Backbone as a printed PyTorch tensor [residue, N CA C, xyz], in Angstrom:
tensor([[[-23.4630, -28.0960,  -8.8790],
         [-23.0630, -27.2390,  -7.7600],
         [-22.9590, -25.7950,  -8.2160]],

        [[-23.4740, -24.8730,  -7.3890],
         [-23.4160, -23.4570,  -7.7220],
         [-22.0130, -22.9280,  -7.4550]],

        [[-21.5000, -22.0990,  -8.3530],
         [-20.1620, -21.5250,  -8.1280],
         [-20.1520, -20.6100,  -6.9210]],

        [[-19.0640, -20.6110,  -6.1780],
         [-18.9240, -19.7360,  -5.0180],
         [-18.3010, -18.4190,  -5.4420]],

        [[-18.8500, -17.3430,  -4.9430],
         [-18.3970, -16.0130,  -5.3000],
         [-17.8820, -15.3040,  -4.0560]],

        [[-16.7360, -14.6500,  -4.1740],
         [-16.1820, -13.9030,  -3.0550],
         [-16.9970, -12.6320,  -2.8290]],

        [[-17.3970, -12.3920,  -1.6110],
         [-18.1130, -11.1740,  -1.2430],
         [-17.4030, -10.5450,  -0.0680]],

        [[-17.8610,  -9.3880,   0.3530],
         [-17.2040,  -8.6890,   1.4490],
         [-18.2240,  -7.9610,   2.3060]],

        [[-17.9270,  -7.8470,   3.5800],
         [-18.7700,  -7.1180,   4.5210],
         [-17.8750,  -6.1650,   5.2760]],

        [[-18.2560,  -4.9130,   5.3780],
         [-17.4610,  -3.8990,   6.0800],
         [-18.1400,  -3.5470,   7.3890]],

        [[-17.5090,  -3.9120,   8.5090],
         [-18.0600,  -3.5920,   9.8160],
         [-17.6580,  -2.1840,  10.2100]],

        [[-18.6470,  -1.3260,  10.5060],
         [-18.3740,   0.0460,  10.9190],
         [-18.7880,   0.2750,  12.3710]],

        [[-19.1440,  -0.7900,  13.0540],
         [-19.5920,  -0.6930,  14.4330],
         [-18.3900,  -0.5830,  15.3480]],

        [[-18.2630,   0.5610,  16.0180],
         [-17.0960,   0.7890,  16.8650],
         [-17.3080,   0.3080,  18.2970]],

        [[-18.3950,  -0.4150,  18.5650],
         [-18.6740,  -0.8790,  19.9200],
         [-17.6200,  -1.8760,  20.3740]],

        [[-17.4380,  -1.9980,  21.6830],
         [-16.4560,  -2.9200,  22.2200],
         [-16.9480,  -4.3580,  22.0430]],

        [[-16.0280,  -5.2650,  21.8980],
         [-16.3720,  -6.6690,  21.7840],
         [-16.8510,  -7.1810,  23.1320]],

        [[-17.6350,  -8.2900,  23.1590],
         [-18.1900,  -8.7840,  24.4170],
         [-17.1500,  -9.1180,  25.4660]],

        [[-15.9930,  -9.5510,  25.0160],
         [-14.9600,  -9.9200,  25.9820],
         [-13.6510,  -9.2730,  25.5870]],

        [[-13.1330,  -8.3960,  26.4140],
         [-11.8530,  -7.7620,  26.1230],
         [-10.7480,  -8.8010,  26.2800]],

        [[ -9.8900,  -8.9060,  25.2710],
         [ -8.8390,  -9.9080,  25.3240],
         [ -7.7180,  -9.5070,  26.2810]],

        [[ -7.5350,  -8.2390,  26.4910],
         [ -6.5070,  -7.7680,  27.4220],
         [ -7.0630,  -6.6580,  28.2780]],

        [[ -6.4560,  -6.4350,  29.4150],
         [ -6.8710,  -5.3760,  30.3250],
         [ -5.6940,  -4.4480,  30.5900]],

        [[ -6.0420,  -3.2310,  31.0020],
         [ -5.0380,  -2.2310,  31.3390],
         [ -4.0670,  -1.9830,  30.1780]],

        [[ -4.5950,  -1.9100,  28.9630],
         [ -3.7730,  -1.6330,  27.7910],
         [ -4.5590,  -0.7770,  26.8190]],

        [[ -3.8650,   0.0390,  26.0500],
         [ -4.5250,   0.8990,  25.0770],
         [ -4.8120,   0.1620,  23.7780]],

        [[ -4.1560,  -0.9970,  23.6030],
         [ -4.3400,  -1.7280,  22.3510],
         [ -5.7190,  -2.3810,  22.3200]],

        [[ -6.3910,  -2.2260,  21.1930],
         [ -7.7100,  -2.8270,  21.0180],
         [ -7.7980,  -3.4240,  19.6330]],

        [[ -8.0750,  -4.6980,  19.5450],
         [ -8.1930,  -5.3730,  18.2580],
         [ -9.6550,  -5.6660,  17.9670]],

        [[-10.0030,  -5.6530,  16.6910],
         [-11.4140,  -5.7990,  16.3050],
         [-11.9620,  -7.1860,  16.5950]],

        [[-11.1060,  -8.2030,  16.6010],
         [-11.5860,  -9.5770,  16.8110],
         [-11.3310, -10.0280,  18.2420]],

        [[-12.3070, -10.7320,  18.7940],
         [-12.1370, -11.3260,  20.1210],
         [-13.0890, -12.5110,  20.2650]],

        [[-12.7710, -13.4080,  21.1710],
         [-13.5960, -14.5690,  21.4310],
         [-14.3440, -14.3560,  22.7410]],

        [[-15.6530, -14.4920,  22.7010],
         [-16.4750, -14.2400,  23.8810],
         [-16.6220, -15.5010,  24.7300]],

        [[-17.2310, -15.3260,  25.8850],
         [-17.4390, -16.4500,  26.7870],
         [-18.3760, -17.4870,  26.1880]],

        [[-19.2130, -17.0480,  25.2280],
         [-20.1210, -18.0140,  24.6040],
         [-19.4250, -18.8780,  23.5570]],

        [[-18.1160, -18.6420,  23.3480],
         [-17.3470, -19.4760,  22.4350],
         [-17.3320, -18.9940,  21.0000]],

        [[-18.0210, -17.8760,  20.7140],
         [-18.1060, -17.3710,  19.3520],
         [-17.1110, -16.2340,  19.1330]],

        [[-16.7210, -16.0760,  17.8830],
         [-15.8230, -14.9940,  17.4910],
         [-16.6460, -13.7500,  17.1820]],

        [[-16.1890, -12.6020,  17.6900],
         [-16.8770, -11.3300,  17.4710],
         [-15.9330, -10.3510,  16.7840]],

        [[-16.5140,  -9.4420,  16.0190],
         [-15.7540,  -8.3610,  15.3850],
         [-16.4540,  -7.0450,  15.6780]],

        [[-15.8150,  -6.1960,  16.4540],
         [-16.3990,  -4.9070,  16.8480],
         [-17.8000,  -5.0790,  17.4340]],

        [[-17.9650,  -6.1020,  18.2570],
         [-19.2560,  -6.3290,  18.9070],
         [-20.2600,  -7.1040,  18.0650]],

        [[-19.8940,  -7.4180,  16.8410],
         [-20.7890,  -8.1690,  15.9630],
         [-20.3780,  -9.6300,  15.9300]],

        [[-21.3440, -10.5130,  16.0550],
         [-21.0870, -11.9480,  16.0510],
         [-20.7790, -12.3920,  14.6200]],

        [[-19.5680, -12.8660,  14.4100],
         [-19.1320, -13.2370,  13.0690],
         [-20.0170, -14.3350,  12.4820]],

        [[-20.4730, -15.2610,  13.3190],
         [-21.3300, -16.3460,  12.8470],
         [-22.6290, -15.7990,  12.2570]],

        [[-23.1860, -14.7610,  12.8830],
         [-24.4250, -14.1610,  12.3840],
         [-24.1820, -13.3950,  11.0850]],

        [[-23.0300, -12.7340,  10.9960],
         [-22.6810, -12.0350,   9.7590],
         [-22.5430, -13.0470,   8.6260]],

        [[-21.9110, -14.1670,   8.9310],
         [-21.7020, -15.2040,   7.9280],
         [-23.0260, -15.7340,   7.3930]],

        [[-24.0070, -15.8470,   8.2690],
         [-25.3130, -16.3490,   7.8510],
         [-26.1020, -15.3110,   7.0620]],

        [[-25.7370, -14.0410,   7.2040],
         [-26.5060, -12.9850,   6.5470],
         [-26.0380, -12.6900,   5.1210]],

        [[-24.8110, -13.1120,   4.7750],
         [-24.3000, -12.8390,   3.4380],
         [-24.8470, -13.8370,   2.4360]],

        [[-24.9520, -13.4030,   1.1920],
         [-25.5350, -14.2540,   0.1570],
         [-24.5640, -15.3320,  -0.3220]],

        [[-23.3180, -14.9930,  -0.4090],
         [-22.3310, -15.9300,  -0.9550],
         [-21.1700, -16.1160,   0.0210]],

        [[-20.5640, -17.2690,  -0.0460],
         [-19.3750, -17.5570,   0.7400],
         [-18.3420, -18.2050,  -0.1610]],

        [[-17.0370, -18.0380,   0.1440],
         [-16.4700, -17.2810,   1.2670],
         [-16.6330, -15.7750,   1.0840]],

        [[-16.4190, -15.0210,   2.1530],
         [-16.5390, -13.5690,   2.1060],
         [-15.4340, -12.9540,   2.9490]],

        [[-15.1890, -11.6630,   2.7280],
         [-14.1970, -10.9270,   3.5080],
         [-14.9110, -10.0240,   4.5000]],

        [[-14.4200,  -9.9960,   5.7160],
         [-14.9740,  -9.1360,   6.7630],
         [-13.8960,  -8.1480,   7.1950]],

        [[-14.1400,  -6.8680,   6.9570],
         [-13.1810,  -5.8250,   7.3260],
         [-13.7610,  -4.9590,   8.4370]],

        [[-12.9030,  -4.4610,   9.3020],
         [-13.3100,  -3.5440,  10.3610],
         [-12.8070,  -2.1430,  10.0400]],

        [[-13.7250,  -1.2480,   9.7650],
         [-13.3570,   0.1400,   9.4890],
         [-12.7140,   0.7990,  10.7100]],

        [[-13.2690,   0.6070,  11.9240],
         [-12.6150,   1.1910,  13.1060],
         [-11.2010,   0.6690,  13.3240]],

        [[-10.9520,  -0.6260,  13.0030],
         [ -9.6040,  -1.1720,  13.1850],
         [ -8.6170,  -0.5190,  12.2300]],

        [[ -9.0440,  -0.3080,  10.9970],
         [ -8.1880,   0.3800,  10.0250],
         [ -7.8580,   1.7820,  10.5340]],

        [[ -8.8730,   2.4650,  11.0620],
         [ -8.6660,   3.8120,  11.6000],
         [ -7.6860,   3.7830,  12.7690]],

        [[ -7.8390,   2.8270,  13.6700],
         [ -6.9400,   2.7120,  14.8220],
         [ -5.5000,   2.4670,  14.3670]],

        [[ -5.3380,   1.6210,  13.3550],
         [ -3.9910,   1.3240,  12.8630],
         [ -3.3180,   2.5830,  12.3110]],

        [[ -4.0690,   3.3550,  11.5230],
         [ -3.5120,   4.5800,  10.9490],
         [ -3.1890,   5.5830,  12.0510]],

        [[ -4.0890,   5.7130,  13.0320],
         [ -3.8490,   6.6490,  14.1290],
         [ -2.6160,   6.2450,  14.9390]],

        [[ -2.3600,   4.9330,  15.0470],
         [ -1.1710,   4.4670,  15.7680],
         [  0.0970,   4.9010,  15.0310]],

        [[  0.0810,   4.7970,  13.7030],
         [  1.2320,   5.2630,  12.9160],
         [  1.4070,   6.7670,  13.0630]],

        [[  0.2900,   7.5050,  13.0050],
         [  0.3730,   8.9600,  13.1400],
         [  0.9620,   9.3510,  14.4880]],

        [[  0.5620,   8.6420,  15.5260],
         [  1.0650,   8.9250,  16.8650],
         [  2.5680,   8.6580,  16.9510]],

        [[  3.0130,   7.5510,  16.3320],
         [  4.4360,   7.1990,  16.3730],
         [  5.2830,   8.1970,  15.5880]],

        [[  4.6920,   8.8130,  14.5610],
         [  5.4340,   9.7390,  13.6970],
         [  5.2260,  11.2000,  14.0740]],

        [[  4.5490,  11.4230,  15.1980],
         [  4.2500,  12.7950,  15.6040],
         [  5.5280,  13.6240,  15.7440]],

        [[  5.5100,  14.8130,  15.1600],
         [  6.6660,  15.6980,  15.2190],
         [  7.5980,  15.5590,  14.0290]],

        [[  7.3680,  14.5530,  13.1880],
         [  8.1880,  14.3330,  12.0010],
         [  7.4080,  14.7060,  10.7490]],

        [[  8.1070,  15.1860,   9.7580],
         [  7.4880,  15.4470,   8.4630],
         [  7.4130,  14.1160,   7.7260]],

        [[  6.2280,  13.5870,   7.5890],
         [  6.1020,  12.2350,   7.0460],
         [  4.7790,  12.0610,   6.3120]],

        [[  4.7240,  11.0360,   5.4930],
         [  3.5010,  10.6210,   4.8150],
         [  3.3270,   9.1310,   5.0250]],

        [[  2.1700,   8.7340,   5.4920],
         [  1.8690,   7.3110,   5.6400],
         [  1.3770,   6.8140,   4.2870]],

        [[  2.1830,   5.9830,   3.6410],
         [  1.8470,   5.4940,   2.3100],
         [  1.2980,   4.0790,   2.3560]],

        [[  0.0850,   3.9110,   1.8890],
         [ -0.5280,   2.5810,   1.8710],
         [ -0.1610,   1.8610,   0.5770]],

        [[  0.3920,   0.6490,   0.6990],
         [  0.7610,  -0.1480,  -0.4780],
         [ -0.4920,  -0.8000,  -1.0500]],

        [[ -0.9530,  -0.2790,  -2.1730],
         [ -2.2060,  -0.7520,  -2.7530],
         [ -2.1340,  -2.2280,  -3.1380]],

        [[ -0.9410,  -2.7450,  -3.4190],
         [ -0.8200,  -4.1460,  -3.8120],
         [ -1.2460,  -5.0980,  -2.6850]],

        [[ -1.2590,  -4.6320,  -1.4460],
         [ -1.6410,  -5.5090,  -0.3370],
         [ -3.1340,  -5.7900,  -0.3090]],

        [[ -3.9340,  -4.7940,  -0.6960],
         [ -5.3920,  -4.9550,  -0.7280],
         [ -5.9710,  -3.7570,  -1.4770]],

        [[ -6.5200,  -3.9980,  -2.6640],
         [ -7.0120,  -2.8870,  -3.4790],
         [ -8.5250,  -2.7190,  -3.3970]],

        [[ -9.1280,  -3.1750,  -2.2760],
         [-10.5570,  -2.9670,  -2.0690],
         [-10.8580,  -1.4660,  -2.1190]],

        [[-11.7590,  -1.0830,  -3.0100],
         [-11.9850,   0.3400,  -3.2790],
         [-12.4840,   1.0950,  -2.0480]],

        [[-13.3730,   0.4880,  -1.2610],
         [-13.8990,   1.1500,  -0.0680],
         [-12.8000,   1.3900,   0.9600]],

        [[-11.8860,   0.4420,   1.0630],
         [-10.7630,   0.6150,   1.9800],
         [ -9.8520,   1.7380,   1.4980]],

        [[ -9.6300,   1.7880,   0.1920],
         [ -8.7880,   2.8510,  -0.3660],
         [ -9.3970,   4.2220,  -0.0940]],

        [[-10.7050,   4.3450,  -0.2940],
         [-11.3780,   5.6220,  -0.0360],
         [-11.2430,   6.0220,   1.4320]],

        [[-11.3910,   5.0430,   2.3240],
         [-11.2930,   5.3410,   3.7550],
         [ -9.8830,   5.7880,   4.1230]],

        [[ -8.8730,   5.1080,   3.6070],
         [ -7.4950,   5.4800,   3.8920],
         [ -7.1750,   6.8620,   3.3320]],

        [[ -7.7110,   7.1570,   2.1610],
         [ -7.5230,   8.4900,   1.5900],
         [ -8.1380,   9.5440,   2.4950]],

        [[ -9.3430,   9.2680,   3.0170],
         [-10.0110,  10.2210,   3.9080],
         [ -9.2640,  10.4060,   5.2190]],

        [[ -8.4540,   9.4170,   5.5970],
         [ -7.6560,   9.5140,   6.8140],
         [ -6.3450,  10.2760,   6.5680]],

        [[ -6.1180,  10.6880,   5.3170],
         [ -4.9370,  11.4710,   5.0060],
         [ -3.7360,  10.6800,   4.5220]],

        [[ -3.9480,   9.4070,   4.2080],
         [ -2.8320,   8.5760,   3.7550],
         [ -2.4680,   8.8830,   2.3070]],

        [[ -1.2240,   8.5850,   1.9670],
         [ -0.7980,   8.5770,   0.5830],
         [ -0.8680,   7.1520,   0.0790]],

        [[ -0.3970,   6.9240,  -1.1530],
         [ -0.4480,   5.5850,  -1.7280],
         [  0.8980,   5.2130,  -2.3290]],

        [[  1.2630,   3.9460,  -2.1640],
         [  2.4720,   3.4030,  -2.7700],
         [  2.0370,   2.4840,  -3.9030]],

        [[  2.5460,   2.7380,  -5.1100],
         [  2.0560,   2.0820,  -6.3150],
         [  3.1620,   1.2910,  -7.0010]],

        [[  2.7790,   0.1900,  -7.6620],
         [  3.7720,  -0.5920,  -8.4010],
         [  3.3000,  -0.9280,  -9.8150]],

        [[  2.1990,  -0.3240, -10.2660],
         [  1.7290,  -0.5750, -11.6250],
         [  0.8570,   0.5830, -12.0900]],

        [[  0.6630,   0.6470, -13.3950],
         [ -0.1920,   1.6820, -13.9480],
         [ -1.6320,   1.5350, -13.4960]],

        [[ -2.1000,   0.2950, -13.3730],
         [ -3.4740,   0.0710, -12.9100],
         [ -3.6670,   0.5540, -11.4840]],

        [[ -2.6590,   0.3210, -10.6290],
         [ -2.7430,   0.8060,  -9.2510],
         [ -2.7400,   2.3340,  -9.2230]],

        [[ -1.9810,   2.9400, -10.1150],
         [ -1.9450,   4.3940, -10.2130],
         [ -3.3240,   4.9310, -10.5950]],

        [[ -3.9650,   4.3130, -11.5770],
         [ -5.3070,   4.7320, -11.9950],
         [ -6.3070,   4.5470, -10.8600]],

        [[ -6.1850,   3.4400, -10.1240],
         [ -7.0940,   3.1670,  -9.0220],
         [ -6.9280,   4.1990,  -7.9090]],

        [[ -5.6780,   4.5560,  -7.6120],
         [ -5.4100,   5.5530,  -6.5650],
         [ -6.0110,   6.9010,  -6.9420]],

        [[ -5.8540,   7.2960,  -8.1910],
         [ -6.4050,   8.5690,  -8.6530],
         [ -7.9290,   8.5340,  -8.6120]],

        [[ -8.5070,   7.4090,  -8.9850],
         [ -9.9650,   7.2730,  -8.9500],
         [-10.4940,   7.3460,  -7.5210]],

        [[ -9.7300,   6.7840,  -6.5720],
         [-10.1510,   6.8060,  -5.1700],
         [ -9.9520,   8.1760,  -4.5350]],

        [[ -9.2830,   9.0830,  -5.2400],
         [ -9.1420,  10.4430,  -4.7440],
         [ -7.8700,  10.7470,  -3.9850]],

        [[ -6.8750,   9.8480,  -4.0390],
         [ -5.6120,  10.1300,  -3.3580],
         [ -4.9460,  11.3570,  -3.9650]],

        [[ -4.3280,  12.1540,  -3.1190],
         [ -3.5720,  13.3160,  -3.5720],
         [ -2.3330,  12.8120,  -4.3160]],

        [[ -2.2070,  13.0910,  -5.6080],
         [ -1.0620,  12.5750,  -6.3780],
         [  0.2890,  12.9570,  -5.7880]],

        [[  0.3570,  14.1370,  -5.1660],
         [  1.6290,  14.5820,  -4.5910],
         [  1.9940,  13.8080,  -3.3350]],

        [[  1.0780,  12.9780,  -2.8400],
         [  1.3440,  12.1300,  -1.6820],
         [  1.4440,  10.6590,  -2.0900]],

        [[  1.6720,  10.4280,  -3.3910],
         [  1.7960,   9.0650,  -3.9120],
         [  3.1920,   8.8690,  -4.4890]],

        [[  3.6950,   7.6400,  -4.3990],
         [  5.0000,   7.3170,  -4.9680],
         [  4.8630,   6.0620,  -5.8180]],

        [[  5.4560,   6.1010,  -6.9980],
         [  5.3660,   5.0230,  -7.9700],
         [  6.6650,   4.2260,  -7.9420]],

        [[  6.6100,   3.0000,  -7.4310],
         [  7.7810,   2.1370,  -7.2910],
         [  7.7470,   1.0100,  -8.3200]],

        [[  8.7150,   0.1070,  -8.2030],
         [  8.6900,  -1.1190,  -8.9970],
         [  9.5430,  -1.0590, -10.2410]],

        [[  9.9480,  -2.2430, -10.7080],
         [ 10.8240,  -2.3080, -11.8790],
         [ 10.0930,  -2.8100, -13.1160]],

        [[  8.7550,  -2.7600, -13.1000],
         [  7.9870,  -3.1880, -14.2630],
         [  7.2220,  -2.0480, -14.9020]],

        [[  7.6360,  -0.8250, -14.6280],
         [  6.9280,   0.3530, -15.1530],
         [  7.1880,   0.5130, -16.6450]],

        [[  6.1540,   0.8830, -17.3900],
         [  6.2920,   1.0920, -18.8210],
         [  6.0570,   2.5670, -19.1520]],

        [[  6.3910,   2.9530, -20.3870],
         [  6.3140,   4.3560, -20.7720],
         [  4.9120,   4.9290, -20.5540]],

        [[  3.8870,   4.1680, -20.8870],
         [  2.5110,   4.6340, -20.7060],
         [  2.2200,   4.9810, -19.2530]],

        [[  2.7230,   4.1410, -18.3470],
         [  2.5370,   4.3940, -16.9100],
         [  3.2800,   5.6580, -16.4810]],

        [[  4.4980,   5.8280, -16.9990],
         [  5.2880,   7.0120, -16.6660],
         [  4.5980,   8.2950, -17.1270]],

        [[  3.9950,   8.2550, -18.3030],
         [  3.2970,   9.4360, -18.8180],
         [  2.1410,   9.8000, -17.8890]],

        [[  1.3650,   8.7970, -17.4710],
         [  0.2560,   9.0340, -16.5480],
         [  0.7560,   9.6110, -15.2310]],

        [[  1.8640,   9.0740, -14.7250],
         [  2.4390,   9.5630, -13.4700],
         [  2.9090,  11.0010, -13.6190]],

        [[  3.5270,  11.3050, -14.7590],
         [  4.0150,  12.6670, -15.0040],
         [  2.8600,  13.6470, -15.0930]],

        [[  1.8020,  13.2590, -15.7840],
         [  0.6380,  14.1290, -15.9360],
         [ -0.0660,  14.3750, -14.6060]],

        [[ -0.0800,  13.3470, -13.7540],
         [ -0.7880,  13.4600, -12.4760],
         [  0.0430,  14.1480, -11.4020]],

        [[  1.3690,  14.1780, -11.5660],
         [  2.2300,  14.7860, -10.5560],
         [  2.6510,  13.8270,  -9.4700]],

        [[  2.6660,  12.5280,  -9.7920],
         [  3.0540,  11.5050,  -8.8230],
         [  4.5760,  11.4440,  -8.6930]],

        [[  5.0600,  11.1990,  -7.4710],
         [  6.4860,  11.0180,  -7.2260],
         [  6.9080,   9.6710,  -7.8250]],

        [[  8.0020,   9.6310,  -8.5630],
         [  8.4360,   8.4030,  -9.2390],
         [  9.7890,   7.9510,  -8.7050]],

        [[  9.8930,   6.6680,  -8.3950],
         [ 11.1420,   6.0710,  -7.9480],
         [ 11.8360,   5.4410,  -9.1500]],

        [[ 12.9980,   5.9610,  -9.5220],
         [ 13.7520,   5.4290, -10.6470],
         [ 14.5080,   4.1890, -10.1920]],

        [[ 14.1370,   3.0360, -10.7710],
         [ 14.6460,   1.7530, -10.2920],
         [ 15.7230,   1.1620, -11.2000]],

        [[ 15.9440,   1.7730, -12.3690],
         [ 16.9150,   1.2250, -13.3110],
         [ 17.2520,   2.2810, -14.3550]],

        [[ 18.2730,   1.9870, -15.1650],
         [ 18.6040,   2.8810, -16.2700],
         [ 17.4360,   2.9610, -17.2540]],

        [[ 16.7590,   1.8310, -17.4190],
         [ 15.5850,   1.7820, -18.2990],
         [ 14.5080,   2.7380, -17.7900]],

        [[ 14.2790,   2.7370, -16.4770],
         [ 13.3270,   3.6690, -15.8690],
         [ 13.7260,   5.1150, -16.1390]],

        [[ 15.0120,   5.3870, -16.0020],
         [ 15.4980,   6.7500, -16.1760],
         [ 15.2290,   7.2570, -17.5920]],

        [[ 15.4890,   6.4160, -18.5660],
         [ 15.2460,   6.7990, -19.9590],
         [ 13.7580,   7.0360, -20.2040]],

        [[ 12.9280,   6.1790, -19.6320],
         [ 11.4840,   6.2960, -19.8380],
         [ 10.8910,   7.5260, -19.1560]],

        [[ 11.3720,   7.8610, -17.9700],
         [ 10.7860,   9.0080, -17.2760],
         [ 11.1940,  10.3080, -17.9700]],

        [[ 12.3920,  10.3420, -18.5630],
         [ 12.8000,  11.5210, -19.3330],
         [ 11.8780,  11.6700, -20.5410]],

        [[ 11.6070,  10.5460, -21.2330],
         [ 10.7160,  10.5780, -22.3950],
         [  9.2990,  10.9620, -21.9850]],

        [[  8.8240,  10.4190, -20.8640],
         [  7.4670,  10.7040, -20.3960],
         [  7.3050,  12.1720, -20.0120]],

        [[  8.3280,  12.7450, -19.3860],
         [  8.2710,  14.1540, -18.9960],
         [  8.1570,  15.0460, -20.2290]],

        [[  8.8520,  14.6730, -21.2810],
         [  8.7740,  15.4460, -22.5160],
         [  7.3880,  15.3100, -23.1520]],

        [[  6.8400,  14.0930, -23.1440],
         [  5.5100,  13.8620, -23.7170],
         [  4.4470,  14.6450, -22.9510]],

        [[  4.5380,  14.5850, -21.6110],
         [  3.5440,  15.2530, -20.7630],
         [  3.7930,  16.7470, -20.6470]],

        [[  4.9980,  17.1800, -20.9730],
         [  5.3350,  18.5910, -20.8150],
         [  5.3860,  19.0060, -19.3630]],

        [[  5.8260,  18.0780, -18.4980],
         [  5.8520,  18.3440, -17.0600],
         [  7.2230,  18.0060, -16.4780]],

        [[  7.5760,  18.7110, -15.4160],
         [  8.7420,  18.3400, -14.6170],
         [  8.2840,  17.2910, -13.6130]],

        [[  9.0770,  16.2490, -13.4220],
         [  8.6830,  15.1290, -12.5670],
         [  9.6080,  15.0350, -11.3680]],

        [[  9.0230,  14.8970, -10.1850],
         [  9.8130,  14.6710,  -8.9710],
         [ 10.1950,  13.1930,  -8.9070]],

        [[ 11.4830,  12.9280,  -8.7530],
         [ 11.9460,  11.5470,  -8.7740],
         [ 12.8980,  11.2520,  -7.6130]],

        [[ 13.0450,   9.9710,  -7.3340],
         [ 14.0560,   9.4460,  -6.4230],
         [ 14.8640,   8.4130,  -7.1940]],

        [[ 16.1080,   8.2110,  -6.8110],
         [ 16.9320,   7.1700,  -7.4120],
         [ 17.0660,   6.0160,  -6.4260]],

        [[ 16.6840,   4.8370,  -6.8620],
         [ 16.8520,   3.6560,  -6.0070],
         [ 18.1760,   2.9940,  -6.3900]],

        [[ 19.0900,   2.9400,  -5.4380],
         [ 20.4430,   2.4320,  -5.6970],
         [ 20.6060,   1.0570,  -5.0550]],

        [[ 21.2180,   0.1550,  -5.8000],
         [ 21.5620,  -1.1670,  -5.2810],
         [ 22.9400,  -1.0810,  -4.6320]],

        [[ 23.0320,  -1.1560,  -3.3040],
         [ 24.3140,  -0.9410,  -2.6240],
         [ 25.2390,  -2.1510,  -2.6540]],

        [[ 24.7330,  -3.3020,  -3.1530],
         [ 25.5090,  -4.5420,  -3.1860],
         [ 26.0190,  -4.9130,  -1.8020]],

        [[ 25.0800,  -5.1130,  -0.8940],
         [ 25.4100,  -5.5760,   0.4510],
         [ 24.6340,  -6.8650,   0.7250]],

        [[ 25.1540,  -7.6750,   1.5880],
         [ 24.5050,  -8.9310,   1.9420],
         [ 23.5640,  -8.6920,   3.1180]],

        [[ 22.2370,  -8.7520,   2.9090],
         [ 21.3010,  -8.5080,   4.0080],
         [ 21.1870,  -9.6760,   4.9780]],

        [[ 21.8300, -10.8080,   4.6280],
         [ 21.8330, -11.9980,   5.4830],
         [ 20.4170, -12.4570,   5.8120]],

        [[ 19.6040, -12.5630,   4.7790],
         [ 18.2590, -13.1050,   4.9020],
         [ 18.1030, -14.1970,   3.8480]],

        [[ 16.9310, -14.8140,   3.7890],
         [ 16.6790, -15.8550,   2.7950],
         [ 16.8770, -15.2640,   1.3920]],

        [[ 17.5520, -15.9720,   0.5040],
         [ 17.8350, -15.4150,  -0.8320],
         [ 16.5900, -15.0210,  -1.6200]],

        [[ 15.4470, -15.6240,  -1.3260],
         [ 14.2240, -15.2980,  -2.0620],
         [ 13.6740, -13.9160,  -1.6970]],

        [[ 14.0780, -13.3870,  -0.5530],
         [ 13.5810, -12.0630,  -0.1340],
         [ 14.7080, -11.0400,  -0.0080]],

        [[ 15.9010, -11.3900,  -0.4520],
         [ 17.0330, -10.4630,  -0.3920],
         [ 16.8950,  -9.4050,  -1.4780]],

        [[ 17.0600,  -8.1240,  -1.1240],
         [ 16.8770,  -7.0420,  -2.1020],
         [ 18.0070,  -6.0220,  -2.0650]],

        [[ 19.1820,  -6.3830,  -1.6340],
         [ 20.2500,  -5.4010,  -1.6000],
         [ 21.5630,  -5.9150,  -2.1510]],

        [[ 21.5590,  -7.1770,  -2.6390],
         [ 22.8190,  -7.7410,  -3.1180],
         [ 23.0120,  -7.5250,  -4.6160]],

        [[ 24.1300,  -7.9670,  -5.1100],
         [ 24.5130,  -7.7100,  -6.4960],
         [ 23.5000,  -8.2580,  -7.5050]],

        [[ 22.9120,  -9.3970,  -7.2030],
         [ 22.0020, -10.0470,  -8.1500],
         [ 20.5440,  -9.6200,  -7.9930]],

        [[ 20.2830,  -8.6670,  -7.1270],
         [ 18.9040,  -8.2180,  -6.9300],
         [ 18.4000,  -7.4760,  -8.1650]],

        [[ 17.1260,  -7.6590,  -8.4560],
         [ 16.5270,  -6.9820,  -9.6160],
         [ 16.1320,  -5.5410,  -9.2980]],

        [[ 16.2600,  -5.1500,  -8.0280],
         [ 15.8490,  -3.8080,  -7.6220],
         [ 17.0380,  -2.8540,  -7.5470]],

        [[ 16.8660,  -1.6730,  -8.0770],
         [ 17.8580,  -0.6220,  -7.9120],
         [ 18.9380,  -0.5790,  -8.9870]],

        [[ 19.5630,   0.5900,  -9.1050],
         [ 20.6570,   0.8060, -10.0610],
         [ 21.9700,   0.4350,  -9.3780]],

        [[ 22.7500,  -0.3960, -10.0250],
         [ 24.0020,  -0.8410,  -9.4170],
         [ 25.0230,   0.2990,  -9.3600]],

        [[ 25.8890,   0.2200,  -8.3630],
         [ 26.8900,   1.2640,  -8.1600],
         [ 27.7810,   1.4570,  -9.3770]],

        [[ 28.1940,   0.3310, -10.0010],
         [ 29.0950,   0.4570, -11.1540],
         [ 28.4050,   1.1460, -12.3320]],

        [[ 27.0790,   0.9880, -12.4310],
         [ 26.3250,   1.6640, -13.4820],
         [ 26.3040,   3.1670, -13.2380]],

        [[ 26.1650,   3.5430, -11.9670],
         [ 26.1660,   4.9690, -11.6270],
         [ 27.5280,   5.5840, -11.9330]],

        [[ 28.6080,   4.8670, -11.6140],
         [ 29.9540,   5.3720, -11.8620],
         [ 30.2350,   5.4890, -13.3610]],

        [[ 29.7780,   4.4820, -14.1090],
         [ 30.0170,   4.5390, -15.5610],
         [ 29.2160,   5.6670, -16.1800]],

        [[ 28.0410,   5.9470, -15.6270],
         [ 27.2190,   7.0450, -16.1320],
         [ 27.9280,   8.3820, -15.8790]],

        [[ 28.5680,   8.5020, -14.7010],
         [ 29.2800,   9.7280, -14.3940],
         [ 30.4320,   9.9500, -15.3760]],

        [[ 31.1440,   8.8460, -15.7110],
         [ 32.2650,   8.9550, -16.6210],
         [ 31.7880,   9.3840, -18.0120]],

        [[ 30.6410,   8.7870, -18.4470],
         [ 30.0770,   9.1460, -19.7440],
         [ 29.6710,  10.6050, -19.7860]],

        [[ 29.0640,  11.0830, -18.6870],
         [ 28.6450,  12.4710, -18.6340],
         [ 29.8570,  13.4020, -18.7230]]])
């Protein structure tokens, strides 16, 4: 048996689908089911696209849908000073990253590799923020050199970003992520604000730091 390879197809056809799923609404989704029983994406028959690709399974993305989604966020944030940050960990497809960058988005990063990918795709470093509690000194140095905003997630992060700033010879814009020790009343596997959460600097650590200073 031949191995299956993941491939991708990017639909750029902004034409309407054969059958509108809703009427009298501004919302338009790229996928719809036509009267012939087939699934369409931006007017393209998914079954025909599937037959045209060399390998399966494959990914089918709609460029117009991505654009519509970003424009919806921009419309909701109109009048506010804001940056729409795309979390690269959700999908690091390079063509999608380039398109989002061209739409004016920033990037939200959680690793050094994601930081390198964002810079390669052309994202404005000043519109990027580096999050996460797995950052290492090498990543911090790259962030400092590029001018990326860094979220300090722990005392360990704080020590590393000070060292990285000295190595890079740059001043770094940072935020402090604080663990407020509150019960979010959600499933424990997704809770991120209580005492045992791995995210953020605990309040008692901040107070002890003040006393030491």
